[in-house]
N, C-alpha and C positions, 0 to 999 in steps of 0.2 A: 792548695798550692802549693806547687815544686819553688821551694828558695831556691835561689843564686846567691850563695853569702858569702861574702857581699858581692854586691854588684858596683862593681868599680867605674866612676863618672868625670870626666874633668870639667866644670861648672864654669863658665865664664873664667877662667883661667884656677879655679882651686878644685883640690884632687877631694874626693869625697867616696866613700862604703857605705852604700847605704845596704841594710838586711829590710829586703821587701820581696815578696815573689817576684820570678818572673815576670808574671803573664800583669803586672801593676803596669796600668798605660805610663806611661814618662810625663805626661803633664800632670798625671796624679799623684809621682813622686816629686817633682820641680813645686808644686800648689801646697801638695800634703806636708812629707817627710823635708823640703828643703825652705819651706818657706817665701819659694820665689813667685810671687802672688802678677807679677806682670804678666806672666803667661795666663792667657785668659781660656776660660771654656765657655764655646758661645752655642753651640752645637749639639757634642754628644758625637755626631754623626760625620767629621771630615769636609762637612759645606760650606764652612764661616771661616776658615782661615785664623780666626781668633788666639789661637794657640799655636800659632808660626815660633821653631827655635831655628837657630841652626847649627846643625849638627856635623863636624867637620866640614862646615863651613858652606854647607848646601841646607838649602830651609825645607823644614820637612814639619807637617803638623804634629803636636806632641798628640795629640790623640787619639793617633794611627800608629805608635812607635811602643810596642812593649819595653819597659824599660831592662827587661836581659838583653833585648837587640841592642841595645843605648852601650852595653857595658864596655870598656874599653875604650869609649869614644869623646871628642873633645865636644861641649855645648855651649853656645853662646845663646841668652836668654835676649829678653830687653833691658834686663839689670846690668849687661856687663857689656852693652853698647858704650854707654858715656857713664859721665857724671853730670850732676847740676850744671857744674862750671862748665864744662868742656863736653858736652851734645857730641855725640858722633855726627856725620855730615848731614848723615837720612834723618836725622831726630833732629837735628836744627833747622832743617829744609822743611820739615814739618808745622814745626814752631813757628816759622817764619813766612810761614804762604797760609797759614791756618789751615792744615790739610786735618782736621778733626774736628768733631763736635762736641761728644757725649765721652769720646776717648774710646770707649771699650776695644772699640776696632783698632787701634792705633799700633799698639805692639805687632801683632799680625800684618799689618800694612806697610810697617819699618821693616820687619823684616823681609818680607815679599820683596819691597824695593831694593834691598840691597841683593835680594836672589837674583833681582832683573839687571843687574849691573854685572854681576858676577857672569851671569849667562850669556848678556847684549851688550857688552860695554857701557860707557859712560855718555852716550847720545842715544836715549831715550825716544823714539815719539810720543804723541798722545794715543796714536792706534794703538801700536806696540804695549805701551803701559796698561791701555783697557784694556786690550786682551788678556796679556799675563793677569791682570788682577782678576779674572772668571773665578778664581778659586774662594776670592774674600770678599767676605761680606761686609758691610757699612749702609746701616736703618737709617744716617742721619742723614749726611752729607750732599747724595749725589755725586760725587764721587771726583768734583771737578777739581776741586782745589790738592783731595788728595794726588791725582795726575799731574797736578802741578808742581805738589811738592815733591816726588819721587823724580821729574826731570830735577826740579833744581839741585835734589839731592845726589845724585847722579851727577850732575856738574860737578857738583862742590867733594864729592868723594873722587875726581877725576885730580882737582887741586890738593886735597888732601894726603892723595897716594903719590902727588909728584916729590 
């Protein structure tokens, strides 16, 4: 496999130079090389959204992006959104509204919620959220509290932005 040595990534605000084949999946670099295991691998086919990350502020399924394609770009994983004592507003909303059950899909859902705010603003309807979540799978919750959490998180992000 061809090496693109090194691949330069800014992940969660920190610069990294990774020696990996350019054809390595971004999710594998994040998890296996950099130990950022909050980005989950759920399906390996880009169906579930558990691997969502922000690349230059836009949500991307990291199982569909090659590490070489991410060279020079800024990546935010779930670990880069907030701290235990200062959660990102979307993370805090998931906790407050209990928008999770087993938690496996939660990192991807949080990133998807942030992407919805970027695309549609802070006032998200139930129908819009449900439609936008079509690329994210949850096998536990039935989505009711996930939708409530994203709506609450969007409103909280408006306050945080102000």
